[in-house]
C-alpha positions in Angstrom: 28.8 24.8 119.6 27.6 27.2 117.0 30.9 27.5 115.3 31.8 23.8 115.3 32.7 22.3 111.9 34.1 19.1 110.6 37.0 18.6 108.1 38.0 15.9 105.7 40.7 16.1 103.0 42.4 14.3 100.2 45.3 14.8 97.8 44.4 14.9 94.1 45.3 17.0 91.0 48.7 17.8 92.5 47.1 19.7 95.4 45.4 19.2 98.7 41.6 19.3 98.7 39.7 20.0 102.0 36.0 20.1 102.9 34.8 21.9 106.0 31.1 21.2 107.0 29.2 23.1 109.6 25.7 22.5 111.1 25.8 18.7 110.6 26.7 15.8 112.8 30.2 14.4 112.6 29.2 11.0 111.2 27.1 12.5 108.4 29.6 15.2 107.6 32.4 12.8 107.2 30.4 10.3 105.2 29.2 13.0 102.8 32.6 14.6 102.5 34.2 11.2 101.8 31.7 10.7 99.0 32.4 14.0 97.4 36.2 13.5 97.7 35.9 10.1 95.9 34.8 12.0 92.8 38.2 13.6 92.5 39.8 10.4 91.2 37.2 10.1 88.4 37.7 13.7 87.5 41.5 13.6 87.5 41.4 10.5 85.3 39.3 12.3 82.8 40.8 15.8 82.9 44.5 15.5 83.5 46.8 15.8 80.6 49.3 13.7 82.6 47.1 10.6 82.7 47.4 8.2 79.8 44.0 7.6 78.3 42.4 10.7 79.8 40.1 12.7 77.5 42.7 15.5 77.5 45.6 13.2 76.7 43.7 11.7 73.8 42.8 15.2 72.5 46.4 16.2 72.7 47.4 13.3 70.4 44.8 13.9 67.7 45.8 14.8 64.2 44.0 17.6 62.4 40.4 16.4 61.5 40.4 13.6 64.0 37.9 13.3 66.9 37.5 11.5 70.1 34.6 10.8 72.5 34.8 12.9 75.7 33.0 12.8 79.1 30.6 15.5 80.4 33.3 16.9 82.7 35.7 17.5 79.8 32.9 19.0 77.6 31.9 21.3 80.5 35.4 22.5 81.0 36.2 23.1 77.4 32.8 24.9 76.9 33.5 27.2 79.9 37.1 27.8 78.6 35.7 28.9 75.3 33.2 31.2 77.0 35.9 32.8 79.2 38.2 33.2 76.2 35.6 35.1 74.4 34.5 37.2 77.3 38.1 38.2 78.2 39.1 38.9 74.5 41.5 36.0 74.5 43.2 36.6 77.8 42.4 33.0 78.9 43.3 30.2 76.6 43.7 26.5 77.5 45.7 25.8 74.4 48.8 27.8 75.3 50.9 24.7 76.2 53.1 25.0 73.1 54.0 28.6 74.0 54.7 27.6 77.6 57.0 24.8 76.4 59.2 27.1 74.4 59.2 30.0 76.9 60.1 27.8 79.9 63.1 25.7 80.8 62.7 22.3 82.6 63.5 24.0 85.9 60.6 26.5 85.2 63.0 29.4 84.7 62.3 31.7 81.7 63.7 30.6 78.4 64.5 32.7 75.3 63.3 30.8 72.3 64.4 31.3 68.7 62.0 33.3 66.5 61.2 30.2 64.5 60.3 28.3 67.7 58.1 31.1 68.8 56.3 31.3 65.5 55.6 27.6 65.5 54.2 27.8 69.0 52.0 30.7 68.2 50.6 28.9 65.2 49.7 25.9 67.3 47.6 27.7 69.9 44.0 28.8 69.4 40.9 27.6 71.3 38.9 27.9 68.1 40.9 24.8 66.9 38.9 22.6 69.3 35.4 21.7 68.0 32.8 20.3 70.3 29.9 18.2 69.2 27.3 18.2 72.0 24.9 15.7 70.3 27.5 13.0 70.4 29.8 14.3 73.2 32.8 14.3 70.9 35.7 16.8 70.4 37.9 17.2 67.3 40.8 19.5 66.4 41.4 21.4 63.3 45.1 22.2 63.7 48.3 20.3 64.4 50.2 20.3 67.7 47.1 21.3 69.7 47.9 20.9 73.4 45.2 21.4 76.0 45.8 22.0 79.7 42.9 22.4 82.1 45.1 23.5 85.0 43.6 27.0 84.8 40.1 25.8 85.8 40.2 22.1 86.5 40.5 22.4 90.3 37.7 24.9 90.4 35.5 22.6 88.3 36.3 19.8 90.8 35.1 22.0 93.7 31.9 22.7 91.8 31.2 19.0 91.3 32.0 18.2 94.9 29.7 21.0 96.1 26.9 19.5 94.0 27.4 16.1 95.6 27.4 17.6 99.1 24.1 19.4 98.4 22.5 16.3 96.9 23.5 14.5 100.2 21.7 17.1 102.3 24.7 19.3 103.2 23.7 23.0 103.1 26.7 24.6 104.9 30.2 24.0 103.7 33.6 25.4 102.6 35.6 23.6 99.9 39.3 24.4 99.4 41.7 23.4 96.6 45.2 24.1 97.8 44.3 27.4 99.4 44.1 29.1 95.9 40.5 28.2 95.0 37.7 28.2 97.5 33.9 27.6 97.3 31.5 28.3 100.1 27.8 27.8 100.5 25.5 28.2 103.5 25.8 30.4 106.5 29.2 29.4 107.7 30.1 28.0 111.2 28.9 31.2 113.0 26.0 32.1 110.9 27.5 35.0 108.9 29.4 33.2 106.1 32.7 31.5 105.8 35.7 33.8 106.6 38.7 33.2 104.3 42.0 35.0 103.6 44.1 35.7 100.5 47.5 35.7 102.2 47.9 39.3 101.1 48.6 41.7 104.0 47.0 44.6 102.2 43.8 42.7 101.4 41.3 42.5 104.3 39.6 39.2 105.2 36.8 38.1 102.9 33.6 36.4 103.9 32.2 33.9 101.4 28.5 33.0 101.2 27.3 31.1 98.1 30.4 32.3 96.3 33.8 31.3 95.1 37.2 32.9 95.3 40.3 32.0 93.3 43.8 33.5 93.1 46.7 33.3 90.6 50.0 34.9 90.8 53.8 34.9 90.7 54.6 34.5 94.4 55.3 30.8 94.3 56.1 29.9 90.7 57.6 33.0 89.3 56.6 34.4 85.9 54.8 31.3 84.6 51.8 33.2 83.1 51.6 33.5 79.3 49.6 36.1 77.5 47.8 34.2 74.7 47.1 37.3 72.8 50.8 38.3 72.3 52.4 35.0 72.8 54.8 36.3 75.4 55.5 35.8 79.1 53.6 38.1 81.4 56.0 40.1 83.6 55.1 40.4 87.3 53.6 43.8 87.1 50.8 42.5 89.3 52.0 40.2 92.1 48.8 38.3 92.3 45.2 38.5 91.2 42.0 37.2 92.8 38.5 36.7 91.4 35.2 36.4 93.1 32.6 34.6 91.1 29.4 32.6 91.5 31.1 29.2 90.9 34.7 28.0 91.4 35.6 27.0 87.8 34.8 30.5 86.6 36.7 32.2 89.5 39.7 29.9 88.7 39.8 30.9 85.1 39.2 34.6 85.7 42.0 34.9 88.3 44.4 33.8 85.5 42.8 36.1 83.0 43.1 39.0 85.4 46.9 38.6 85.6 47.0 39.0 81.8 44.5 41.8 81.4 45.4 45.4 82.1 43.5 47.4 84.8 41.2 49.1 82.2 40.2 45.7 80.8 39.5 44.3 84.2 37.4 47.3 85.3 35.4 47.1 82.1 34.9 43.4 82.5 33.7 43.6 86.1 31.4 46.5 85.2 29.7 44.3 82.7 29.4 41.4 85.1 27.7 42.3 88.4 28.4 39.0 90.0 32.2 39.2 89.3 34.8 41.1 91.4 38.5 41.4 90.9 40.8 41.8 93.9 44.2 43.1 93.1 46.8 44.0 95.7 48.0 47.6 95.6 
């Protein structure tokens, strides 16, 4: 059947990853998908701040001026985070952990910190406090209490790496899904006209992905958990959700978070300057 496809999934990074492959026999599809999914364990061990001994965990325990060796995945993610931070005028920042800690209770409800707590947290954040040395694959920090969290782009990066593994294995038609919130598609789709996906937003029509990624962030499931790094305050749910279309998944992942922080004028200007980026915002 023209629209036949094969699926394989795995749990990692606190979410469900799924791979759908079309235009390939079942045995090859499952073997290639399994190989790509195995890479998730390696990536999580390197990128998760919750894993003792991970690159991010070591970075989060460095004193000012100290450095640590990092893997290529960590280097790639931090480099991209720096680029997106710059391109969005600071709306995306992987160092906002200290702010999130003082603005959020253990049950994830909003917390009202003291002014001194807020000031200390604001002083701790800043992606410019992470220094990368590409020649030796090392990272150092220049401030105290630096706390990195790659949750804003790590799942997207994992999809990008899995897609590379699939393509190297001869797969040319697949959809990759990280928890339904970040998707990557390449090839013609099961019916020859791309991969149809949805956002779960009734007012947003279906989207067809072809050699493209889609990622969404919002308040529907977790409430007001987004922090504006530029003002150091919680973002109120003026926009229920935000979706970003981009050439690769890590970028779409990061931009969907940034679009929740940015105002409509900033988003319009950003997309006007980047022809391969599109923002999708529910009315």
